[in-house]
C-alpha positions in Angstrom: -4.2 -12.4 -5.3 -5.1 -9.9 -2.6 -8.4 -8.0 -2.8 -8.4 -4.6 -1.2 -11.9 -3.2 -0.5 -12.3 0.5 0.2 -9.3 1.0 -2.1 -9.9 4.8 -2.6 -10.1 5.5 1.1 -7.3 6.7 3.4 -6.2 3.2 4.5 -7.1 1.2 1.3 -5.2 3.6 -1.0 -2.1 3.4 1.1 -2.4 -0.4 1.5 -2.7 -0.8 -2.3 0.5 1.1 -2.8 2.4 -0.8 -0.1 1.3 -4.2 -1.6 2.0 -3.2 -5.1 5.5 -1.9 -4.2 6.2 -5.3 -2.5 5.3 -7.1 -5.8 2.0 -8.6 -4.6 -0.8 -9.2 -7.0 -3.6 -6.9 -6.0 -7.2 -6.2 -7.1 -8.4 -2.9 -5.7 -12.1 -2.2 -5.5 -14.5 0.5 -4.3 -17.8 2.0 -5.6 -16.1 4.8 -7.7 -12.7 3.5 -8.4 -10.9 4.2 -11.7 -7.5 3.5 -13.1 -6.2 6.8 -11.9 -6.7 5.6 -8.3 -4.2 2.7 -8.4 -0.5 2.2 -9.1 0.5 0.8 -12.5 0.0 -2.9 -12.7 -2.8 -3.1 -10.1 -6.1 -4.5 -11.3 -9.1 -2.5 -10.3 -12.8 -3.3 -10.3 -15.9 -1.4 -9.2 -18.0 -3.0 -6.5 -20.2 -2.0 -3.6 -19.9 -3.6 -0.2 -23.6 -3.1 0.4 -24.2 -5.5 -2.5 -22.3 -8.7 -1.7 -23.0 -10.1 -5.2 -21.1 -7.3 -6.8 -17.9 -8.7 -5.1 -18.2 -12.1 -6.8 -16.1 -11.3 -9.9 -13.7 -9.3 -7.7 -13.0 -12.2 -5.4 -12.8 -14.9 -8.1 -9.4 -16.4 -7.9 -8.3 -14.4 -4.8 -6.9 -16.0 -1.7 -6.8 -13.0 0.7 -9.2 -10.2 1.5 -8.8 -6.8 3.2 -12.3 -6.0 4.3 -13.1 -2.4 5.2 -16.0 -2.3 7.7 -18.1 0.3 5.8 -17.5 3.2 8.2 -20.6 5.3 8.8 -22.5 3.0 6.4 -21.5 -0.2 8.2 -25.1 -0.9 9.2 -25.9 -1.4 5.5 -23.5 -4.3 5.1 -24.3 -8.0 5.2 -21.0 -9.3 6.4 -21.8 -13.0 6.3 -22.9 -12.7 2.7 -19.7 -10.8 1.8 -17.6 -13.5 3.5 -19.6 -16.3 1.7 -18.9 -14.7 -1.6 -15.2 -14.3 -0.7 -14.9 -17.9 0.3 -16.6 -19.1 -2.9 -14.0 -17.1 -4.9 -11.1 -18.9 -3.1 -10.4 -16.5 -0.2 -8.7 -18.2 2.8 -7.6 -15.2 4.9 -9.4 -12.0 5.8 -8.0 -8.9 7.5 -10.8 -6.7 8.9 -10.5 -2.9 9.4 -12.8 -2.5 12.4 -13.0 0.1 15.1 -11.6 0.7 18.6 -15.2 1.4 19.6 -15.9 -2.3 19.6 -14.0 -2.5 22.9 -14.4 1.1 24.2 -18.0 1.9 23.3 -19.8 -1.5 23.2 -23.1 0.2 24.2 -23.0 2.4 21.1 -24.9 1.0 18.1 -22.9 2.9 15.6 -19.3 2.5 17.0 -19.7 -0.7 19.0 -22.7 -2.9 18.1 -22.5 -2.8 14.3 -18.8 -3.2 14.2 -18.9 -6.0 16.7 -21.4 -7.9 14.5 -19.0 -7.6 11.6 -16.1 -8.8 13.7 -18.3 -11.8 14.9 -19.0 -12.7 11.3 -15.3 -12.7 10.5 -14.5 -14.9 13.5 -17.2 -17.3 12.6 -16.4 -17.4 8.9 -14.0 -20.4 9.0 -11.3 -18.2 7.4 -8.0 -17.3 8.9 -8.5 -13.8 10.3 -6.9 -10.8 11.9 -8.8 -7.7 13.1 -7.5 -4.1 13.2 -9.0 -1.6 15.6 -7.8 1.9 15.1 -9.0 5.0 17.0 -9.1 8.4 15.3 -7.0 9.0 12.1 -4.5 11.8 11.6 -6.3 12.3 8.2 -9.5 13.4 10.0 -7.7 16.8 9.7 -8.6 16.8 6.0 -11.9 18.3 7.3 -10.0 21.5 8.2 -8.2 21.9 4.8 -10.7 24.4 3.3 -10.8 26.7 6.3 -7.0 26.6 6.6 -6.5 27.4 2.9 -9.1 30.3 2.8 -9.0 31.8 6.3 -6.0 30.2 8.2 -8.5 29.2 10.8 -9.8 25.9 12.3 -13.0 25.6 14.3 -13.3 22.4 16.4 -14.6 21.4 19.8 -12.7 20.2 22.9 -9.5 22.0 22.0 -7.5 20.6 24.9 -8.6 17.0 25.0 -5.9 14.7 23.7 -6.3 11.5 21.7 -3.6 9.2 20.2 -4.7 9.6 16.5 -2.9 7.3 14.1 -1.6 7.7 10.5 -3.6 5.7 8.0 -0.2 4.6 6.4 0.6 2.9 9.7 -2.7 1.1 9.7 -2.0 0.1 6.1 1.4 -1.2 7.1 0.0 -3.4 9.8 -2.7 -4.6 7.3 -0.1 -5.5 4.7 1.8 -7.6 7.3 -1.3 -9.4 8.4 -2.3 -10.1 4.8 1.1 -11.4 3.6 2.8 -12.8 6.7 2.2 -15.7 9.0 1.8 -15.2 12.8 -1.1 -12.8 12.7 -3.9 -15.2 12.6 -6.5 -14.8 15.3 -4.9 -11.5 16.5 -6.7 -8.3 17.3 -4.5 -5.2 17.0 -5.3 -1.9 18.6 -3.7 0.8 16.4 -2.9 4.3 17.7 -0.3 7.0 17.2 2.7 7.5 19.4 1.2 10.1 21.8 -1.8 12.1 22.8 -2.4 15.3 20.8 -5.2 17.8 21.2 -7.0 19.6 18.4 -5.2 22.8 19.3 -1.8 21.0 19.0 -2.7 19.5 15.7 -3.7 22.9 14.3 -0.3 24.2 15.6 1.4 21.4 13.8 -0.3 22.3 10.5 0.7 25.9 11.0 4.3 24.8 11.6 4.2 22.8 8.4 2.9 25.9 6.5 5.4 28.2 8.1 2.7 30.6 9.3 0.2 30.5 12.2 -3.3 29.0 11.9 -5.8 30.3 14.4 -7.8 27.8 16.5 -11.4 28.7 17.4 -13.0 26.4 19.9 -16.6 25.3 19.1 -19.2 24.6 21.7 -20.6 21.0 21.7 -23.8 22.3 20.2 -22.0 24.1 17.4 -20.0 21.0 16.6 -23.1 18.8 16.7 -24.9 21.0 14.2 -22.0 20.9 11.8 -21.5 17.1 12.1 -25.2 16.5 11.5 -24.9 17.8 8.0 -23.0 14.7 7.0 -23.3 12.1 9.7 -26.2 10.2 11.3 -27.3 11.5 14.7 -26.2 8.3 16.7 -22.7 8.5 15.1 -22.5 12.2 15.9 -23.4 11.7 19.6 -20.9 8.9 20.1 -18.2 10.8 18.2 -18.7 13.9 20.4 -18.4 11.7 23.5 -15.2 10.2 22.3 -13.7 13.7 21.4 -14.9 15.4 24.5 -15.0 12.7 27.2 -12.6 9.9 26.0 -12.3 6.8 28.2 -8.9 5.8 29.6 -8.8 3.0 27.0 -9.4 5.6 24.2 -6.4 7.7 25.5 -4.1 4.7 25.8 -1.1 4.6 23.5 -1.0 1.1 22.1 2.3 -0.7 21.3 0.8 -2.8 18.5 2.0 -0.6 15.5 5.6 -0.8 16.7 5.3 -4.5 17.5 4.2 -5.3 14.0 6.2 -2.8 12.0 9.3 -2.7 14.1 9.2 1.1 14.3 7.2 3.6 16.2 4.0 4.9 14.7 4.3 8.3 12.9 3.3 11.4 14.8 0.7 13.9 13.6 3.4 16.5 12.8 4.9 14.1 10.2 1.5 13.6 8.6 1.0 17.4 8.5 4.3 18.0 6.8 3.7 15.3 4.2 0.3 16.6 3.3 0.9 20.3 3.7 0.0 21.1 0.1 -3.6 20.4 0.9 -3.6 23.3 3.4 -1.7 25.9 1.3 
């Protein structure tokens, strides 16, 4: 049995579908999950990663765990308690969805320090492990959906700074391989898309998918900060703006790891935009 945490998120939802299609026994879990969120035949249970004990009935009888690192709420997790509960339920292998920031922003408490502590807990757990470190997601463009639908406009900072964003489905594919195949133990995979794209180029790709232009409006750093502070803690905002505006060479590097694991190139942003164009209509 494979437990997928964060199963209603961009990666967890895709991973649950991939595993179910492959005939794996899966328990999908998140705080607000329901039967409508999972494929037919997949067991689902509500649990909260910030409450390790809530995972005890979820992990009972499982042998493998996909652990989502909590995203902006990662600092609220007690990873060693989570892993102790998982081991008590029978889990022998864990695949952690971590962050590229562990390597590229080690000085950042939000992107580096907290994620590093979770990685350390996984390494020291006594379980077989693999760690996935993606950079930015193609699906971050969901934040633009309402303004594209209503005004055919996107406002974003740093319009001509490129990053190799990655499709969550590719992250899920690598996770599925690490959960179900041998040869991934002790590996750390850096997961990116196939090329650098800028916010301006990603907006153009959405317009191409729609068949009509979408206007790009470049925000100042201060404008972007004010908007992000409405839903993100200040330390996360500051590091995110630094990544978007002044990425390091490592953050702009295109990694070969998706292709190495999946045997195909990672999917470009334009493919993601065409697949999800209905959200922008």
